[in-house]
N, C-alpha and C positions, 0 to 999 in steps of 0.2 A: 673236588674238581681237578681235572688234569691240567698240566702246564699248558699255557696258551700256545697256539700255533699260528704264526703269521698267515694271513689270508693271501693266497696267490693272486686271485682275481680281484682287482680294485673294486671297492664297494659301489662306486658310481657306475661301473660297467655292469655289475650284477643287477642293479636296480633298473637298468634299461633293458635287460634281457628278459624275454618272455619264454625262455626254454626251461629253466630249472624249476623244480617243485611242481611240475605238471607232467601227467602221465597219460598214455593212450589207453591203458587198461586199469581197472580198479586194483588188480593184483600184479601190477607192473614190477619187474625185477629192479627197476631203478628207484623204487621207494626206499628211503633210508631205513636201515635196521636200527632198532632202539633197544638198548639193554635195559633190564628190569630196573636197575638203580637209576638210569637216566630217566625212565618213565616216571619213577617215584619223585625224582627231583623236579621234573617238569610239572607234575601234578601239584606238588607242594608250592612251587613258585608262582604258578599260573592260576591256582585255585580251580583247577579242573577236577572233575570227578574221576575216580578210578575207572580205567577202561576207555576213557575218551582219547587217550594218547595212542594206544596200540590197537592194532587189528591183527588177526591171526597170531595171537600170543603163543609163545613157546615157553619151555622151561626156563630159558635164559633171556626172554624178552619177546620181541616180535617186530613188526614193521609199522611205520607211521600210518595212521589212518588216511585214506584217500577219499575225497568227497567228489560227487558228480558236479561238473561245472561246464555248461555250454558245450556239451558234446564230448568232453574229455573229463579227466579227473585231476584234482589238485590236492596238494598237501593240506591237511586240516588246519594248519597253522599259517598258511599263506594269506596275506591280506591283499586281495586282488585289486583294491582301489589304488594302492601306491606300490605294490610289488614288494612289500617288506615282509619280514618274518616275525610272527607274533611271539616267538620264543627265542629270538636271536641269541641272547646271552646265555640261554640254557639249552641251545640246540644240541642234538645228539652228535656223537663223535664222527659218524659218517658224514654228516652235514658240514662239520668243520673241515673235514678232509677234502671234500669235493673241490675241484674236478678230479682229484686223485681218489682211487678206490682200492679196496683190498679184496682179493678173490683167490680162489683155489686154482692152481695151474698144475695139473697132474698131482703128484704127491706134495708139492710145495705151495706155500702161501706167497702170492705175488702182489706187488704194488703196481697198479696200472693207472693210466690217465685216460679220461673220457675225451675222445677226439671230436665229439659233437659240440663241445663247448667252443663258441666263437673265439674267446680270448686265447684258448689253447691253440686253435688253428693259426692265430696270428703270431703266437709267441713260442710255439713248440721248439723251434730250432734257434733259440737265443741263449746267450750266456746267463740271462736272468732265470730262465727255466732250469738250466743245469744247476745253477747255484741253489735254487729252491729245492730241486730233487735231492741234492746232496744234504741240504738242511733237513728235509723230511726223513731221509734215511736215518740220520742221527737222532731226530726227534722220536722215531718209533722205537729206538733202543734205550730211551731214557727210562729210568727205573720205574716210575709210576705208570708211564704209558705202556711199557712192556708188561707190567704186572696186570694192568687192566685188560690188555688183549689176551694175555695168557689165561687169566682167571675165567674169562668168558669163552675160552677156546675160539677166539675170534678168527674166523676164516673168510669173513666178508660176504659179498653177494654172489649169486649165481647168474652169470651173464651168458649162459649157453645160448647160442643163436645170435649173439650180439658181438661176436669176436671182431668183426670189421669196424666196430665203434670204439675199441679200446686198444691201447698199446702198452705192452709190459715194459716197465722201467727197471725193476730189480725184484729179487726174491727176498723174503724176510721170514725167518722161522720164529714162531712164538711158543716153542717148546722149552721147558726148563732145562738148562744145561745139566748133564749127568756127571761131569768129571769130579766135582767137589761140592761143598756146601757153602760156598761163598755167599755173602748177603748183599754185596754191592751191586748186584744185577748181572744180567747175562753179557757175554762177550758179543759185540756186534759182528754180524757176518762179514767176511772179507772177500774182496774180489781176487781172482787169480792174479799173481804178480807176473807181468810179462818179462821175458828175458831182456837183459840190458846189453847195450852194445859196448859199454865201457864204464869207467868210473862215473858216478853220478854226482859227486861232490863238486860244487862250484859251477853254477850255470854261467857265471861270467867268463869262465875259461873257454866257453864255446862261442863267445861273441864273434871272433874272427871267422870261425867256420861257418856260422850262420850268414854273416855278411858276404862271404865269398859265394855261397850258393844262391843268395838273393840276387847277386849281380849276374848270374848266368842267364842268358837267353832273353831276359826282359819279357818273357812270354810273347816273343815276336816270331815264334817258330811256325813251321808249316801247318800244324794242326789248327791254328787260328788265323792264318794269313788272310783268309777270305774276309774275316770280320775287320781286320786292320786295314784292308784296302778300300773299305767303304769311303765314300767321298766326304762325309761329314757326320758330326755327332747327332744332327737332327734325325738321322736314320737309325740310330742306335737305341737300345733300351736305356742306356745311361745318357739320357738326352738333356740338352740345354733347354731351358724353359722359354716360351715365347716372350720376346722382349728383353731377354737376358743375353749378354755377350757369350758367344760360344767359342770354345777353344778349337783351334785347327787340329786336324787329325795327326799331324806330325808331333804336335805338342801333347796330344792326348794319349798317344800310344804308350807312354811311360808313366802315366798318372796311376800308380798302383794304389790299392787300398792301404789304409794306415797299418793294417796288421802285418804287412810285408816289411817288418823291421825287427831287429833283435830287441829293441826297446819294448815293443808290444808283447813279446814273449816274456821278457824278464819282469815286466810290471805285474804280471799275473802269477808269478812263481809261488806265491803263498797260497794260491787257490788250486793250482794244478801241479802235479809231478810231471815235468816235461822229460820226455825220452826221445833223444835225437838218434836216428838210425840212418845208415846208408843202405838203400835198396836199389840195385842196378845203377849204382853210382849217382843216385838222386838222394838228396837229404829229405827225410820225412820227420816232421815234428809232431810226435804224439803227445797228447795231454791226457792225464789220468786223474780222476777224482773219485769221490764216493760212488757216483752214479755209473761210472764206467770209463772207457777210453775212447777218444776220438782224435782225428787228425786236425791239428790246429790250423794248418795251412795246406794247400795242395802240394804234392811233391815238388821239390825245388831242384832244377837241374836242366841240362840240355837234352836229356834222353828219357823223358817221361813217356812210358809206353803203357798200353793196356795191362801188360803183365805187372808193371810197377803198381798200378792202381789196385789190381786184384790182390796183390801181395799185401798191400796196406789194409784192405778190408778183411783179409784172412787173419792178420794179426789182431785186428780189433775184435773179431768174433771170438778169438781165443780167450780174450778177457771178458767180453760182454755177453757171449752167447748170442741168442737171437732176440735180445730185449729192445732193439730199436735205437740204442744209443750210438751205434757205429755210424760215423758220418765224417765228411770232410767240410770244414768250415772255412770262411773267408775266401771264397772262390769269386774271382772277378768275372764280370760279364764276358770279357775277352777269352776267358778260360773255359767257358761252358762247353765249347766244342770238344774239349777233352773228355766230356762225360755225355755220350749219346743218350737221348731220352729213352731209347729201347732198353737200356740197362740201368739208368739212374733217374732219380727224381730230383728236381731243382726247386729250392724254396728260397725266396728272397728273405734275407735275415735282417738287413739294415741298409740304410742309404747314407752315404757320406757327402759332405758339402765341401766343394772345392771352389775357391775364389781366385780371381786374378789379384796377385799381391798388390800391384800398383793401384788398382781400383780402391781397395780398402785403405791403403796408405794415403791416398790422395783425397778420398771422400768428396770427389768433385761431381758437379751436375745435380740436376733435380732429383735423381734417384737416391742421392745420399743427403738430401737437405735436412731431414730429421736427425740423421746421424751427426752431421756437422754441428747442428744446434746442441745436441747432447754433449758432444766432445768439447765444444767451446764453453758450454755452461760449467762443465767440471773444471776446466782450466781457469775460468774466471772466479769461481766461488771457493776454491780450496787451495791451501798451501801444500804442495805436493812435491815428491821426488820420484822419478822413474829410475830404478837402480838395478844393477846386476844382482842376482841372488847369491848370497854367501851362506856358508854352513851355519853361521851364528843366527841366521834368520829362521831356521827350521821350526823351532818351537812356536815362534810367533805366527808362522804360516799355518801350522796345524791348529793353533788356537782360532785363527780366522776361519779355517775349514769347519771347525766344530760349531762356531757361531752361525756360519752360513747354513750348515746342515740342519741345525735346530730350526732355523727359519723355514727351510724346505719341508721339514717334518710337520710343522704346524700347518703349512699350506696344503700338504698332501696327507693330512691326518687320518684319512680313511683308506689309504693305500699301503697296506703292509709290505708288499713286495718292493715299493719305491723306497720305503724306509730301510729295508734290508739292503738294497743296492747302495744307499748312502753309507751304511756301515762298511760294506765291502770296499767302496771307493776310498774311504778314509785310510784303509790299510794300503791301498795302492799309492795314494799320495805320500804317506809316510815312508814307504819303501823308495819311491822315486826321489824324494827330497834327500834321502840319505845317500843314494848312489848316483846323483846327477852327473858327477864328473866321470865316473866309470862308464856311464851310458852316453857320454858326449852330448848332453842336453844343453839347450839354451834356456836359462831361467831368468825371469825378470820379476820385480816386485814394484808396487806403488805404495809409498808411505804418505800418509796425510797427517800433518802435525806430529810427525815423528813416530807414527804407529803404522804397521803394515796393514793395508786395507784391500790389497789385491795382489795376486801372483799368477803367473802364467809360465808354462814349460812346454817346450817343443823339441822336435828333432828333424834332421834332414832325412827324408825318405829316399830321395835320389837327387840327381843334379837339378831337377826341375821342380820338385815338390818339397815343401816344408810342412810338417804336421804339427798342429797345436794339440798336444797331448791332453792338457786340461787347463782350465782357467777358472779362478775363483775370485769373486769381487764382492765387497760389502754393498749390498743392494740398496742400503739406505742413503748412499752417496750418489746423487743423480749424475748420470753421465760417466760414471767410473768404468763400467764394463765396456762401453764404447771406447773410452779413452785407452784402456790397456790393450784392447784388441788392435786398435789403429796403430798405437805406438809399437806394438810387437811386430806388426807387418812392415813398419817403416824402420825397424831396428837394423843397425849396420851388419849384424850377424845373420840377418834373414833376407836382406835386400837383394841378394843374388839369385833367389829362387823365384821363378815366374808365378808359381801357384802356391796357395795355402790350402791345405786340407784341414778343416776344422772338425773332423770326425763326424759321428752320427748324432741323432737327436734323442736316443734312448726311447723312441716311440712316445715321447711326451709332446703334447700340443704346444705348450708354452715355448719349449726349446726349439721346436720346429719353426714356429713363427719367428723367433729371434734370428735363427740362422738364415731363414729365407729373406729376412729384411735386409741382410747385407749383400743381397744379389749374387748368389752363387753362379759361377761360370758354367759349372757342370755338376751333375749329381752322379755319384758313383755307387752302383748297387753291389752289395755283398751277398753271396748266395751260400746256402748249405746244400751239400750233395749227399743223398742217401742211395744205397744200392737196392734196386728192385730184386725181389726174390727170384724172378726169372727174367731172362732177356739175353740178347746176343749183341756183341759188338757190331756197330754199323760198318 
């Protein structure tokens, strides 16, 4: 058996979908290919007769058998009653890989993603997708996996005629290296290294440069002045909800997304190689990883022109080719006018929750009745201290994170990608706890009976908005999460900011419900921008 690969699409999402494992034709190109050794293993484990697994056998295997079913065809192992797989633990490699596929692209073997998958459509332009693609690239180069693909000369499926349903992510050669007879496995393919604008050591040294360019313009320039002159948030895509207090337009004009901070860049430095370049006197923050290069933020400066944006995409294409990775992330709704739809596609990536700080600090009125109850319950039932974070608390905080994450893994035990995100975020927390002073963070902990049971860290985004970077609380202590959020909003180091940005909900229903329950004043949409193959500037 090959090493396990975390499943990108959560299992509960798969079980509700009626798309996979069903085909329009009996000999559909979307049928999974099955290697001979896989067919033999399936037959041995499932007590099926030889030949029941495969149809159209070849010297090296064949395709899974498709059975007629209500006017279409289905995989022979699909249980239509509950939408489960009858050979799930022994399913072929191609099934484990989906919605990612391997195919020939000219002389090269390419890894592509199937765009018809609803979960891909919702998550294609997210950091979770990028992280998984990078993990997948590494997985395909593991010794046993590489040997399996190489042995079977695995070139994947033929999707001729279906090109509009797939998007190339990266190429991966499965030919044995010729240089020497090393036995430790092949050298993974590398992406072209973009030219650098200067020394790369010490991202912290670039903090003042980033902060200076973040202060330019406030995205209040002519290209989006029409949007900013609108009379109220209720007319905007970033809308206040009915019955929720709405921020006035003067206050809202500078409510940037949380990514518009050096903290946001530094926190992810272990996952991306950041390359800061000046293009037309605008700061462009490129992020590079295994899957390719993208622009982490829209260009920063007072003179962002179409030529600047074109130059950014040209640089990304030098690294990525035409594989679809090139994009600009964390674009605010006010900035969409910079990217006319004749030339660019807009995808909503995430939604951030902004609160009036005084409302959360006060917890007044019927809207916060349940929150007041939880807050008071914690104060009544526990002997606690609310304290500034100190370096000596780092290990205790990380131990708390590990306990909290283990609880989340058990809750989401069928969602591989969620568990993968927990591992990534653990690295972020460890880094931020180590460099909190250099990043000018506000950090607070809550100890109960002398043990740290919650911590929260945040940073000033601008004069009006304070961002809560992350918050971890022992969920076995009732009311603790409400307590630390309220105390943080009322903290003397935070009280001067009118708004609190509590970041996004990671597209999870539970976190979305929790963040909505605190009555956000406004929801800020973050967009991903990709360049259309053809089009003209408006």
